[in-house]
Each structure stands twice: as C-alpha cells, then as structure tokens.
C-alpha positions as CSV (number, residue, x, y, z in Angstrom):
1,X,10.8,4.0,-38.1
2,X,9.2,0.5,-38.1
3,X,7.2,-0.7,-41.0
4,X,5.3,-3.9,-41.6
5,X,5.3,-4.8,-45.3
6,X,3.0,-7.1,-47.2
7,X,6.0,-9.4,-47.7
8,X,6.8,-9.9,-44.1
9,X,3.4,-10.1,-42.3
10,X,3.8,-9.5,-38.6
11,X,7.6,-9.1,-38.5
12,X,8.7,-5.5,-38.0
13,X,11.3,-4.1,-40.3
14,X,13.0,-1.2,-38.8
15,X,14.8,1.4,-40.9
16,X,17.0,3.8,-38.9
17,X,19.8,6.1,-39.3
18,X,23.2,4.5,-38.5
19,X,25.1,5.6,-35.4
20,X,28.9,5.2,-34.6
21,X,28.0,2.0,-32.7
22,X,26.9,0.4,-36.1
23,X,30.2,0.9,-37.8
24,X,31.3,-2.8,-37.3
25,X,28.0,-3.9,-38.8
26,X,28.3,-1.4,-41.7
27,X,31.7,-2.8,-42.5
28,X,30.3,-6.4,-42.5
29,X,27.6,-5.3,-44.9
30,X,30.2,-3.7,-47.1
31,X,32.3,-6.8,-47.1
32,X,29.2,-9.1,-47.7
33,X,28.3,-6.9,-50.8
34,X,31.8,-7.0,-52.1
35,X,31.7,-10.8,-51.9
36,X,28.4,-10.9,-53.7
37,X,29.8,-8.6,-56.4
38,X,32.8,-11.0,-56.8
39,X,35.2,-8.5,-55.3
40,X,35.7,-9.7,-51.8
41,X,39.4,-8.7,-51.7
42,X,38.6,-5.2,-52.9
43,X,37.4,-3.7,-49.6
44,X,40.2,-1.6,-47.9
45,X,37.9,0.5,-45.7
46,X,38.3,0.2,-42.0
47,X,36.2,0.9,-39.0
48,X,38.3,4.0,-38.4
49,X,37.7,5.2,-41.9
50,X,33.9,4.9,-41.5
51,X,33.9,6.5,-38.2
52,X,36.0,9.4,-39.4
53,X,34.1,10.0,-42.6
54,X,30.5,9.3,-41.6
55,X,30.2,10.4,-38.0
56,X,32.3,13.5,-37.5
57,X,31.2,17.1,-37.6
58,X,31.0,17.1,-41.5
59,X,30.0,13.6,-42.6
60,X,31.0,12.7,-46.1
61,X,28.3,9.9,-46.2
62,X,25.2,8.8,-44.5
63,X,23.9,5.3,-43.8
64,X,20.5,3.7,-43.0
65,X,20.4,0.4,-41.2
66,X,17.6,-2.2,-41.7
67,X,16.8,-4.6,-38.9
68,X,14.2,-7.5,-39.0
69,X,13.0,-8.5,-35.6
70,X,16.1,-6.8,-34.1
71,X,18.5,-8.6,-36.4
72,X,20.8,-6.7,-38.8
73,X,19.3,-7.3,-42.3
74,X,20.6,-4.7,-44.6
75,X,21.8,-1.2,-45.3
76,X,21.8,1.8,-47.6
77,X,24.9,3.9,-47.9
78,X,24.5,7.3,-49.6
79,X,26.0,10.8,-50.1
80,X,25.0,14.0,-51.8
81,X,26.2,15.1,-55.2
82,X,25.3,18.3,-57.3
83,X,23.8,18.7,-60.6
84,X,25.1,21.7,-62.5
85,X,22.4,21.3,-65.1
86,X,19.6,21.4,-62.5
87,X,21.3,23.6,-60.0
88,X,20.2,21.2,-57.2
89,X,21.8,18.7,-55.0
90,X,21.3,15.0,-56.0
91,X,21.4,12.0,-53.8
92,X,23.8,9.1,-54.9
93,X,23.2,5.7,-53.5
94,X,26.5,4.0,-53.1
95,X,25.5,0.7,-51.7
96,X,22.1,-1.1,-51.1
97,X,22.5,-4.5,-49.7
98,X,20.3,-7.0,-47.9
99,X,21.7,-10.3,-46.5
100,X,20.4,-13.2,-48.6
101,X,18.4,-14.8,-45.8
102,X,16.3,-11.6,-45.5
103,X,15.7,-11.1,-49.2
104,X,12.1,-11.2,-50.4
105,X,10.8,-9.6,-47.3
106,X,10.5,-6.1,-48.7
107,X,13.6,-4.8,-46.9
108,X,15.4,-3.6,-50.0
109,X,12.3,-1.8,-51.1
110,X,11.8,-0.2,-47.6
111,X,15.5,0.9,-47.7
112,X,15.2,2.3,-51.2
113,X,11.9,4.1,-50.3
114,X,13.5,5.7,-47.3
115,X,16.4,6.9,-49.4
116,X,14.0,8.3,-51.9
117,X,12.2,10.0,-49.1
118,X,15.3,11.6,-47.9
119,X,16.0,12.8,-51.4
120,X,12.6,14.4,-51.6
121,X,12.9,15.9,-48.1
122,X,16.3,17.5,-49.1
123,X,14.8,18.8,-52.4
124,X,16.9,16.6,-54.6
125,X,15.4,16.3,-58.0
126,X,17.1,12.9,-58.6
127,X,18.4,9.8,-56.9
128,X,21.0,8.0,-58.7
129,X,23.1,4.7,-58.4
130,X,24.9,2.0,-60.3
131,X,24.1,-1.7,-60.8
132,X,26.4,-4.4,-62.2
133,X,25.2,-5.5,-65.7
134,X,25.1,-9.2,-64.6
135,X,23.0,-8.6,-61.5
136,X,19.7,-9.4,-63.0
137,X,17.8,-9.6,-59.8
138,X,18.8,-6.2,-58.9
139,X,18.2,-4.8,-62.4
140,X,14.6,-6.3,-62.3
141,X,14.1,-4.9,-58.8
142,X,15.2,-1.4,-59.7
143,X,13.0,-1.5,-62.9
144,X,10.0,-2.4,-60.9
145,X,10.7,0.5,-58.6
146,X,10.6,3.0,-61.7
147,X,14.4,3.4,-62.2
148,X,15.6,4.7,-65.5
149,X,18.7,2.9,-67.0
150,X,21.2,5.4,-68.4
151,X,22.7,3.0,-71.1
152,X,24.2,5.9,-73.1
153,X,26.3,7.0,-70.2
154,X,29.5,5.3,-69.3
155,X,31.0,5.1,-65.8
156,X,34.5,6.5,-65.7
157,X,37.0,6.1,-62.9
158,X,40.7,7.0,-62.3
159,X,42.4,5.6,-59.3
160,X,45.7,4.5,-57.9
161,X,48.8,5.2,-59.9
162,X,46.7,6.6,-62.8
163,X,45.1,9.2,-60.5
164,X,48.6,10.3,-59.3
165,X,49.9,10.6,-62.9
166,X,46.8,12.6,-63.8
167,X,47.4,14.9,-60.9
168,X,51.0,15.3,-62.0
169,X,52.3,13.6,-58.7
170,X,54.3,10.4,-58.2
171,X,52.4,7.4,-56.8
172,X,54.3,8.0,-53.5
173,X,52.5,10.9,-51.8
174,X,54.2,13.0,-49.2
175,X,52.6,12.3,-45.8
176,X,51.4,16.0,-45.6
177,X,49.3,15.6,-48.6
178,X,47.2,12.7,-47.3
C-alpha cells in the first residue's frame, strides 16, 4: 500500500507486510530502536530467531515495513493478545520505530494507522503498547493519535534466573525443555 501524506508531498511512503527477506532489516530496526532507548546491548535476537518465530507455519509475531522512496524507513512489530474481560483478541504493538532521518514525514503515523486498521479488520476492540516515560516526542505523538495512558497500571516482568526460580527450575534448563 503506498500513501502520500501531507507531510511528505510527492514522496511515496509504502507500508507493506514484512517477508522473510526483510529479516536483516527488521533486526537492524530493532537494534536502532534499542540504541535510541539507551539499551543497545540488550538485543539478543538473531535473524534465525526472527525467521523461526515470524515466518513459519504459525507466526508468533507480525511486522510491517515502511519504505520512503524505496529506502527502509521504519517498522511496526506486533502480535495478538487476548482480553478475558472483553472476550476478544487484542493487538499488542511491541515496537514502532522510524529512522531519525525519516521522522516528521508522517511515516510513524502511517504505520500506526495501518496497525490500527489491522486491529479493526481482526475485530480487536483495542490496540495496546508501552512507551518509556522519558520519551516525550513519542508520548506527544501518541496523545495526538488519541491514545489513553494507563497510569494506574504497572508493567510487570519476570525474566532470567527469577523466571526459572518462579517456575521451580534451576537457571540451567535441560536442552529438551528449550
């Protein structure tokens, strides 16, 4: 899908579904986002991980690619969740990122609009994501898009050794359990 936005005039922004050939670029976007979020060393994902989990017979995630005049510009990485209260699937946006040189052209908005369109097409009553509290440009962008900030909810995560302890397992998992 190509769209010309008021921000980019005659340049065509293409938003399309990712293919296996996009995996190296997806990983580059992930690394660039991690660097922007001050966690450059936190990315452990590999191309093999992304190929396995996003492009097999039962994908765990989905990805949209944004191109500006044929150049990779940004991506949206998402998966489906489920609301027990609503009895409906939801769409969770894991990552939305646009390279700095392409910001201000409407690409982030186009990606978010397409993700919202997918949520509507799949009959998801909500689209949800997180934003770092110091990322003022993103917070302002999301607020302008009509996002509701869930300040009374806290993000909770258990990982690594704590996850294994919680599961009653040692940190060293048997190969068969992986």
